[in-house]
Structure formats: C-alpha cells, structure tokens
N, C-alpha and C positions, 0 to 999 in steps of 0.2 A: 422318535425322529432320528433314526440312524442314517449315517452316510456310508455304512459299510466298514468304518474304522472301529478298532477295538482299543480301549484305553485301560491302562493299568492304574488303579486307584492308589497303588503304593507310591507312585511318583509324587503324590501330594502328602506323604507322611510328614510329621512334624519336623520343622527345620528352623533356621533363623527367620525365615518368612516364606510362606507358601507362594507369595507373589514373585519371589525371586527365582523360582524354578525355571530352568531353560525350556522353551517351548518345544525343543527337539525331543524332550523326554515325554511330553504329552502326546505328540504326534510325530514319531521318529521319521517316517517317510516324507511327511509334509514339512518338516522343520525348515529346510532351506527356503521353501516358498513363503513360509510365515516370516522368516527373517528378511526376505526381499521386500516385504511390505512394512518393515520396521518393527515387527513383533519378535522380540528375542526372549522374553520372559512371559510368565503367566500374567503378570501385572500389565504388560504391554497389550496382551490380548483383551483384557478387560477394558483398557482405554482405547481400543479400536472400536469405536462406536458404530452401531448400525446406521446406515444412511436413511433408511426408511423401513416400513413394515408392510408386509402383505397380509391381507385378511383371507384366510383359506375358506371362509364361509361365503365369500362373495366372488362370483366369477366375473371376469372382465368382459365387457361388451366388445366382442371381436369386430363387429361391423363398424365400430368407431375408430379403428386403427388407421393411421395415415402412412402411405407408402413413403419410404425414405427416412422415417423417424425410428429411433430406438424405442422399442416397446417392451414392457414387462407384462405378461399376460398370465392371469390365474385361470387355469382351464383344466378340463378332464380329458384323459386319453379316450379317443373313440375307437381307433384301430391303428395298427402298426404293421408294416411289411418291409421285407428286404428286397431290393432290386439290384440288378447288376448292370454296369455300363457295358454296352455292346462292344465298344472298341478296346477298352482297357481291362475289362473284367473286374474292375474295382466295385466292391459292394457299397450300397448306401441304404440307410434306413429312412423310410418315409413314414412320418407320424401324422396322424390327423387328430387335432384337439378341438374341443367344442366348449362353448359357453352355455350349451343347452338349446341354442337356437342356430347360431352361425358356426361355421367350422373354419379352421386355419391349418394349412399344411406346414409341417416342420421337416426339413431335410437335413440329415446328418451324413456327411461323407466320411468313410473309413477306408483303411488300406487293406484290412484283412477280414475274412469271413468270420473268424472267431470273435473279433471285436464287434462286428455287426450283430452276431448272435447274442453276445452278452448284453449289448445295448437293447436289443429287442426284448430280452427276457425281463428287463426292468420296466418295460412300457406296457404293462397289462391294462386292458380296457377298464375304465372306471377310476384309474389312479389319478390323483389330483396333484398339481404342482404349479410352480412359477416358471415360465419360459421367457427368457430375455434375449432379444436380438434385434437386428435391423429388419424392418418390414420391406420386402422387395416384391417385384412382380416376375413370375416365370410362366410363360405361355398364357399371359392374361390373368393368372391367379395369384393372389397374395400368398406369401409364404415367409417363414423365418428360416434362414440357412445357418446350420450349426448353432442354434441358440443354446444359451446356458440353461441347464435344468436344475431345479431346486424342488425336490419332492416334499410334500407335506405329510405323507403317510409312510408306513413301513415298506421296505423293498422285499423282493423274493427271498433274500438270504436271511431276513429277520424272522426266524422261526421260533424265537423265544416267546413263550406265552406271556411272561411279564412285560416284555417289550411291546408285544401287540396290544396288551391291555393299556399300557401307558400311551401308546400312539392313539388309540381310540379315545382315551380321555382328553388328550391334548389336541384333537383334530381341529378344534375351533379357536385355538390360541393364536394371537398375532405372530407372524413369522418374521424375525429380524432379517433384513437384507443388508449385508455388509459390503463395503468397498472391497473388491476382490481382484483377482488377476487370472490370466489364462491358466496358470499352474495351480491356483488355489481358489476353489469355488467358495461361494458364500456359505454353502451347507457345511463345509468342513470347518470354517471359522466359527460358525454357530455351534457346532458340536463341541469344539474345544472350549469355547467360552462358557458353555453350559457346564462342562466337567469342572472347570476351574471355579466358577461362582458357586456351584452347589456343594463344593468341598470346603468352602470358607466358613469360619465361625467368628463370632463377636471377638474383637481384639486382633484379628488377622489383618484388618484393613484400618490403617491410621487415617482419621478424618481430619482434613485441614480446616474445616469450618467448626469453630468452637460450639459446644452444646448450647450455650446461652443465646448465641446468634441464630442457630438453627431453630431453637424454640420460638424466638421472637419473630422469625420469618415463616414459621410453619413448615419447615423443611425436615425431611427424615434423615437418618444416618446414611453414610456413604454406602455401606454394604447393602442396605435395603435398596438403594437407588440402583446399584450395579445389578442386583438380582432382577429388579423390575425392568431394567433396560435390556438385559440379555435373555431373560426367560419371562416375558410378560404373560399374564393370564388373560387380561383384558386390555383394551386400548388405553384406558385411564392409567394403567401401570406405567407404560413406557412414556406417556406424556408427563406424568408426575416426575419420573426419573430424569427426563431431559431438562425439565425446569430446574430441578435441584442441581444438576451437573452444570447447567449454564450459570447458575448463581455462583457455584464453586469456582468456575473459571474466572468470572468477573472479580470475585472476592480475593483470590490468590494474586491476581494481577494488581488490583488496587491496594492490597496490603504491601506489596513491594514498592509501589509508587509512594504510598504514605510513609513507608520506612525511609525511602530516599529523601522525601521532603523533611522528615524529622531530623535526619542526619545533617542536612544542609542547615536547618534552622539552629541546630545545636552548636554550629561553628561560630565563633565570635567574628563579627565584621566591624570594620571601621565606619562609624557614622559619617555621612557626607552631607551636612546641612547646607541649605541654600545660603549664599553670602550676598547680602544686599550690596548693590553697586558693583557687582563683579561682572565676569564675562557673560553670564547668562542674561543679566539685566541689559548689558550693552547690546547683546545679540537681539533680544526681544525688541529693543527700541529701534533697531534698524530693519526689522522684518518689513518687506514691502507688501505684505498681505496680512490678512487677519486669520488667526488660527480658527479652525472649525471648533464647534462645541465639543466634538469627540476628542480632538487633539488636546484641548484644554483639560477635559475631564481625565483622560488617560495620563496626561502630563502631571496632573496633581497627584494621581495615585502613585506614580513612579517617584515623584519628588518626596512624598511622605515616606515611602519605603526606603529611599536612599538616606534619609535622616536617622534611620534606626540602626542599632548595632547588631541587628539580625540580618543576614544576607538576603537581599531581594532575590526571588526566584519567579520571574514573570515572563509569560509568553505574550508577545504583541503580534496579533494577526490582524489583517485588514484587507479591504478591497484593493484591487490594483489602482495605484494612483491616489491612495487615501492619505498620503503624507506621513508614513511611518518614519522616514528618514529625519524629518524635522523633529519628531517626538524623541527619537533616539539621540539626536545631536543635543537637544536641550538637556537630556539626562547626562550626557557626557560632559557638558559644560558645567553643570552643577557639581560634578565630581572634581573637575579640574579646579574650579573655584575653591573647593575644600582641600586643595593640596594633593589630590590624587591624579591618576592617569586612567584613561579609558582605552581599551583595545577593541577594535571592530574586526571580527573574523568573517571573511567572505569566501565562498566556495571556488571562485575562478579569478584569474588575474584580470580579466576584462572587468568583472564586477568590482574587484578591489580597487583597480585604478579609477573606475567610474565613481566609486564612493569617495576616494581621496579628492578627485577633482570637484565633486559636488560639495563636499564639506568645505574645501578651501574657497570655492566660489560663494557659498552662503555666508561664510565668516568674513570674507574680504580681508581687511588689514588686521582683523582679530586673529587671523591665522599666520601672522608674520611677527610674532613675539620675539623680541631681541634683534630684529632685523631693521635696517634703515627704512623708515617710512611705516614701520609696523605700529599698531596701537600699543599704548602703554600697558594695557591689561592683557595683551595678546598672548597666545600660545602658538604651538606649531603642530602641523599634521604631517606625520611621517608615513611613508608607504614602504612596505616590505613584502616582496614576492620572490618566488624561487628563481626566477630568471633575471632578477635585477643584477646590474653590473657590480663589480667588486667595490667601486668607489661609492656608489649610491647605497649599496648594502651596508658598508661600514658606517656611513653617515647616519642611516636610519637606526642601526644598532646602537650607535653612540647616543643619539637623541632619545631613544627609548630608555637606555640604561641610566643616562644622566638626568632624565626628567625634563629635558628641553622640549620634547614633544609631549604635549598633554594628551594628544589623540594619536594612536598608532593603528593604521589600517593595514591589513595583510591577508594573505591566503594561509594555507597550511604551513608556510614558512614561519609564521608566528609561533608554531608549536616546537620549533627547533630548540635544542638545549642551549644554543648560543644566544638566544634571545632573552634578555633580562629587562626588568622594569624597575624604575626607582620606587614607585609606590602604586601598584596596580589596584585600582578601586572599583572598576566596572568592566565587565566583559559583555560585549554585544555580539551575538552570533546571528548572522544573517543567513536566511534559508537553512534553518536548523536541520531539515530533512536530509541535507547533503553531508551532515556530520554525525559522528557517534558520540556516546557519552565519554569514551576514553579521550577523544580529541578535545572535547569541551573541558574536561577535568584537567587535562595537561596544561591548558592555558590558565585555568583558575589556580593551578598549583604554583604559578610564577609569582603569586602575591604573598606577602608576609601574613596577612590576615585574609579570611575568606572574602573574595570580592563579590560585589553585587552582580547579578546575572540578568541580562535582558535578551531573550530569544525572540527573533523576528521571523515571520514567514509571510510571504506575499501570496501564498496559496490558501484561500479561505478554507477553513476546516469545520465541518459540521460539529455541533457540540458533543455528540456522542463519541466521535472520533477523538476530539480534544481530551475528553475525560479518560479515554482508554490509552491514548498514546502519550499525552502530555499531562498526565494526572498529577505529577509532582510539581507542576507550575501553576501559579495563579494566571488567569487569562484575561487579557484586555482586547477589546475589539474596536477597530476603526471601520465604520461602515459608511462614512460620509466622504464625498469627493470634494476637495477644496473648490471654492467659488471661482468662476472664471473659465472653467473647462467646459467645452461645448459637447463633450460626449463622442461616442464612436458608433457608426452605423456599419453593420456587417451583412455580407451577402455570400451565398453559396454559388460558385461558378462551376457548372459541369465541365470537367476536363475534356470531354469529347464534343463539346459545342464550340466549334471554331469561331463562330460569330461572337459569343460571349467572351471567349479567351482574348480575342483581338480587342474587344471593348475594354477588357481589364487593363491592357497596356496603354490604351488611349487615355484611360482614367488616370493612370500613373503620370502620363505626360501633363495632363491638366493640373494635377496637384503640384508638380514641379514648376510649371509655368506660373502658378500662383505663389511661388516662393516656398513651397513645402518640400519635404523629403519623403522618400518611399523605401521601405524595407521590402526585400523579396526573400522569403525564407525557404530553404531547401533542407531535405533530410539527409543528403549525402554531400561529401566534399568533392569527390571525383566520380565521373560517370563510368569510367572504364575499369573500375576496380571490381573484378569478378568475384573475389572471395569475400567481399563485404567489409574489408578492413577499415574502410573510411566511413562506414555508416555511423552517423552521429546518434547520440542517445535520445531517441524519441521515446515517448511514454508508451509502455506496453499496451497493446490493444487486444480485445477479446478475439480468440481464435474461433473459427467457425462462423464468422459473419456470413450472411446469406449469399455472399458473392462467391459462387463456385467457379466463376470465370477467372482465367489467369489475370493477375494484376500486371499493369505496365511497370517497367523499371522506374525506380525512384529518380526524380530529377536531382541533378547535382549542381553545386555552386559553380564549378568551373565551366560546365557546358551552358548553364543558364546565363551566366554573365556574358559569354561570347554571343549567345543568341540575342540577348537584349541589345548589345552593342551594334548588332547588325539590323535591328528593327528600324523601319522607316519612321514609325511613330516616336521613337526615342532618339532620332538623329540629333547629334550635337549635345547630348546629355551625357555627363560622365557617369560611368557605372563602376563602383568599387566592389571589393569582395572582403569578407571577414569570416574566418573559421579558426578552429582550435589548433591547427597545425602551424599557424603563423607565429612568428616571434612576438614578444611583448611590444617591441618597437613598431613592428608592422601593424599589429592590432591598434595601437595608439594612433598611428598615422591614418589608418583606415577610418577610425571613428572621428578623428579630427577633420579629415577631408569631407566626411559625410555631414558633420555638424556645420561646417563652414559653407557648404554648398558646392565645393569643388567637385565632388561626386555625389550628387543629390539622390542617386539610386544606389542602395547597398544590398548586394546579394550575399546572404549570410546563412550560416547554420543557426542552431538554437542558442548559440552563445549570447545572443541578444535577449534571451527569454526574460531575464530579470535584471533590474538595476540600471540598465542602460537608459539614459535620460537625455533625449534630444528634443526640446520643445517644438522645434520646427517640423518634426516628423508627423505627417498627416495621413500617410497611406501605408498599408501593409498588404502584401500578397503572400499567402501561404500556399505553396505548391504541395501536392499530395497531402492535403489537409486531413484526409480520411485516415492517414497513417499516424496521426498524432492523437494523444489523449485529450480529454475535455479540459482539464486544468492547464495543460501545456498550451493549448490554443488560446485559452483565456489570458494566460500570462503573456504570450506573444502579442496578442491584440493590445494589451495594456501599454505597449511601447509607443503607440501613436495617440494623437489627441491629447497630449499632455500640456499643450500650450493653449492659447485662446482660440485657435482655429479648430473646427471639428475634424474628426478623424474618420477614415473609412478602412474597413478590413475586408479583403476579398479572399474567400476560402475556396481554392481550386480543388475539387474533389472528383475522384473517379468511382466512388462507392455506389453500388447499385441501389436504386430507390428501395426503401423498406429495410435495408440491412442495418445492423446495429451501428456500423461505421457511419452510415448516412444519418442515423438518428443523432449520433454524437455531434457531427458537424452542424447539423441543423439546430440542435439545442444551443450551441454556442452562438450561432447567427441570430437566434430569436431572443436571447436573454443576455443582459450585461450584469446580472446579479451573480457574483462569484460564489456566494454561499448556496444559492439555489442550484447552480451548476455543479458544485461539489457534491451536493446531496444526490443529484441526478447521476453523477459519475459513480458514486458509491452504490446506488441501487442497481445500475446497469452492469457494473463489472465486479462488484463484491469487494469486501475489504481486503481479500487476499491479494488482489491486483493493485488496489489503491495504496495499501500500506506497503506491499512488496514482501516477498517471501523472506528476504534477508532481514527485514525489520522484525520478524517474529521468530527468528531462530530456526534451527534445523527441523525441529518438530513443532509445527505451528501450534501456538497456544490457543488459537481460536478453533476449537473442534466443533463446539455446538453454539457458542456465543456469536451473535451477529449484531454488530454495532448499529446497523440500520433498523433493527427490529427491537433490540433489547435495551433501549435507552433507560427505561425506568428501572430495570434490573441492575444495570451498571451504576445508576445513581444510588440505589439502595446499598449495593456492595461497597461503593465508595464511602458512604456515610459510616457503615459498620466498620470498615477497615481503618478509617481515620480515628474512630473512637477507640478501637483496640490498640492502635499504635500510640495514641496519646497516653494510654495507661502503661504500655510496655513497648518502648521505642524499638528495641531489638528483638521483640517477640520471644524472649527467653522462656516464657511459660507455655509457649505453643510450638513444641518441636515438630509436630506434624505439618503445621503451616510453614515453618521454616524449610522443612524438607520439600514441600510442594513448590515453594519458590525456587529452591535450588534446581529442581527438575525443570521448572519453567525456563530458567536461565541457562540450562545446560547447553553447551556448544554454541550459544548465541552471542556471547560476549556483550550481553545487555543491548544488542542492536534492536531487539523487538520493542524496547522501551523508548528508544531515542531516534528512530527513523533515520538510521545512518546511511 
C-alpha cells in the first residue's frame, strides 16, 4: 500500500524512545503538514487515530449518493481521459468510476499538462480506491470535483515484486481513513503510521493500564492495540483496539480524578458539627415553607459530612428552581454555628448581589448580628465585588477578616490576596463551570485547615458527564420543585409570522396587567456594532444547521427597548434595560425597579440566566432563541414562574423547520425536564461543544471516548482507578500512568477537569 514515499528504516534506530523521533525524519517533505495537524513525533502519529475504516472488498452503491452531501465512495476505475478547456487551455482529468452497476464522474482540474499526465498514469482501469468529495450536478449528471483519492492497491511506480506481493495479500484488509488536510492525505498518514508501528517492539511503548487491570477487563497490551488500530487485518482487529483505547482514555482521566479526590481527603479539615439551638435551628423554625424530601435528604448528607474532619467534596446539581440556595444556606449556617465562616463564590456581580440580597431576606434579623434590632444569635452577610466602592469594600474586608460576617458573598474579587478570613470553614462555588480549579483552590487556600467544599450548578448534568468532569466530587441531585409553584408553559413563535409576534407583545401586556413582570432577552447589547464587540456570550451552536439562507441580524437590547416603548400594546408600561456594560449601581437599580414594578418589562442580555430571583416574573420572551443552546434556554426560562403564578416562555425563532436549531428550540418548548434536555443537547452537539474545547485542554483528551455512549466503560474505569489510588494515592508504582496523566494535563492547566 505505497503512496509513492520512501522511508529510511534507520530513522527508527535505537534511541531513548522510538516514539520521540521527529515526524520530519520519517517523512521529510511532509513534515510541516504533519506538524500542522499536531503530529510532531512518531508517538503523535500513533495517537492520531483513524476516524473510520473503508472495506476494499465492498464497493459503494453509487446510485444511493445524495447531491450536496460529502461522500466517500469505494469504487473501481473504469476509464480516464484528459480534456482541455477551450478558452484557457487548462487541462483537466475526467475519471469514470464504477460500483459494477452504476458509474460516477470525477473531475480533477490542473494547471499543467504534465500534472494531468502524471495523474492519468495513476488511474489505470481496474484500480480500486476510496474517493471522497462533495456530490454535485454538472449538466444534469452527478460528479465529484477534485475528490481526495486513496488507492487500495499498488501504483504504476511500485515495481518492486515484494511490494506487489504484499499489496496482493493485503488487498482485502480494512483501510484506515484518518483526519487529514489539503496538504496531507490520509494515505500518507497511514503509510507513516504503519512504518512507525511495525518497527516497535515490546518495551518501546509504556502502557498506562496496569497488567492486572487489563487482565481483569480482558484487554490486550497497548502495542497490540496500536498495531490493530493502524494495520488491521480484519474488522474485529480495529474494533477490539478501539475498545481498549477508549477504556485507556477513561482510566487515565479517572485516575487523575481519583488522585485529586485522595489528595483532598488526606488534608485535615475542621469538623463543623451541628449546634442545637443555634442559627440553623432558628432559621429552620422561621421557614415559611416545608422543605422538599430531596432538600431534606441532601441536607442530611451535607450535614453529616460537615461534622467530619475530612473535607467535604460535594457537587450539588438540580433542576431549575429546585431550591439549591436553601440547601447551601443551611450548610453555611451549620458552619457559622460551629465557629467558622462560609464564602460563596459567584461568577457575576449581578448573581453575587442577588445571592447577598436573597440570603439577607431569607435570614431576616438573623443577618443583623451585632446591629440594633438584630437577633441575639445573628451573623452578618458581607458582599465583595470588584466594582464596589472604597468604603463598602473596606467594610466587607474588615468583616471577613474579623469574623463579623459569618457569610461572605463575592465574585472573583474574593480571590484577591487582600481578602482574609478569620476562620474559613466552607467554600460554596456557584455555577462551577464558570471557574477553574486554580480559582477554586485559591479561595480554599485562605483557610487555616482545608475547608469543606460545596460546588453548585443549575445546569442539569447527565450522569456520564458528571462522572467524567466532576469525578473527584460526590454528587447530590435535587430533582423536585418546591410546592406552590405552578410551572411554566413554553411556545415557539416564528419570527417571520407578524401575527404571532404581535400576539407575543399583547401576552406580555396581559401578564403585566395581572401584576406580573416580563423579561425580554436579547443576544446583543447594541444593534449598530458592526464588528460584533457587543455580542454577549450565547452558548455555541452547531455549524451547518440546515439553514442555508442568510440569518437576520441579532436583536439588540438598545433597539428592542426603544421598539417596545413605542408599541401601542405596551403604552404606559415602564421598560427597563439590563446588560453587562452597566455599572453595579445601574444593574442594582434596574433589578430593583423591575422587582418593584416600576419597570415591569426588563429588556436584558443573558446576565439574568442564573440566580436572578423575582417571584413576580411570570413571562419571558427570548428573541433569536435559535441562536442559544438548549441548556441556556432552559436556564433563562427558569427565571419565570418562581412564585405562585404560572409562567409563560415565548421562544421567538427564525430557524428553518427541520434544522438542528429548530429541533433545539422545539425540544425546550416541549420539555421542562432539565436532565432530559441535557441528554438531548449532548446527543445533538457532542461533548466537544457541551464541555467546551478549553475544558479539555489544547489536545482534547476525548479522542475515542464518548460520554453519551460509553457510560458503562467510564463506570468500570472509575471503579478500577479508585481501587488503584486507594492502594497508591500518588501512583508511585505506576510511572507510565503518571506520565499519561501529565500528557493529558499538558497545556490545559487542569481546565479539562474543572469546566473553567
């Protein structure tokens, strides 16, 4: 299976490691093209896995091809000719390939006659190969234009008898098809990978999976898997290799998570037992509602862990509106009762200020400790943000350092070196995916002993993702909504249907007239910003949605607010605005006016996505809903219907029917189950988008492993990794595994583990 390249076996002579050899010595002329795809060494080539395999023995049914789609066709050459353009004189090669019944034309445009002749010489009748390109129509006939060619047999220059014999023997082997580029064809990658893997011997490849675990799981050694992956004899070879390498990916990741978990557990923490008759008991006695069964159960789990001298490491996830804040507050009060402090880290100033207001409101006079009229058992809630004034900042710093504030709420400002605590006992991180491990650990380092950790996320996470991303944390789930909430009804409003859009604004008026509030969410701040500098952070959406038609410009807060103020249906109703470029004071005032009803319609960006809690809000209109992700729409929708009145969410979309964007919006409208929506999102867009490239490092660790498909495998790897780490917390006896973890973490600063 030659591609015309010649390789010098001496480049793989014994050295420190054959896998460290520069790829430029294996294929000198193609070296830069390999490096452009991230392959700098022989080891990199072996870890550049085939994306699929072609079966040379089975021809593709050409009649089943679809115009406009990218197709990979296994076919034989029937005839080839050179034609010359009348006007330019430029030559082109026209190739006719066949599956034995139907034929397909392939056209290759060249600039020189010599290039065309060389191409023609390689296209002898009967030669079989893989042709990849976009199916188009020319003069009513289907064709591939400049398709990529991947020959299965020897070429005209392969006159070596041994080479011909080898080609004949391997004619029916599966052919690996690699992710390639315009400058580097799959055939060249395959040739180099084969040279590398066939020169390796036992001991050349360090296996990160211990022998005993491989034996227990029925897995072969790494070198065998690499050979079967790159040079398979039969289909079962590469399938077995992929399974083994998927397990390895899961095992290496879970080993690092288990090591993290062990390190945290080894640090001594201060036990924070519940104090009878303390703040927590006083708070519980004043609760105007009954805790759900889930809140009680999770609360008991957390309370028991806080009483131990081993630091709690727990993830609290739950459905929108499931009452995570109450659970977190009760944990904070238990710590305060025991003489400690709690810090709540929020990703935005709007959310931090909302948390501070909510905690103070829920605590009442219990949040006025030491103040006139405050409860005898009371503490104080301090707020620290980056834009806080000098006086309020000094007061918050003093309360945190002196211990006057049992609860300190803040943004990244809490991570500043100037922030000190008297006795930090609990760190609560809200919306963990907005932070990285370094930020989390910076706050934890402000404690004399390891503080307990409670991580919260309002984005429901499928179990397989939780095991993969938050595997170092125990997980608690709240899936009940507190009693008294009437739920939310959602509808999709076609943006080009003027009647429906007009009805949307009349519905907003009706909600306001009944005493409700309405959010109107936009994806931009200003409409005249041509360079997109004001585009807010909407969740990434899949490219290539079936909508080939140009999209209308995104609606912007400034222009929508003016439009609504001029609508007859909203005459006499105050319309406010809220976005990230406003000062803290302006944001506070906008939310206060909205909550009070002074401006019952609030046109906002996604800064209201999480945490903002206005019980009177009963309506939400999301403009350009098709440009948001599933979880983001679900989070936005969760801002309404939080009181006793039912909520309505109107998703204004311009997505063409049947497109993936349309499917996303309609999935949100049809389901209020956040976990089901998260699973749908993962299936539709893949974990690369859901988790985000930055969360998995420069070179994604998920090469073959798929959390949507490999849950059982991940669970097995997790069990095996934890058992190994229990015996050897720092993996001292497993240098190959430690090395694999180092490679996994290279250049990622641990972001892939912590959804930063």
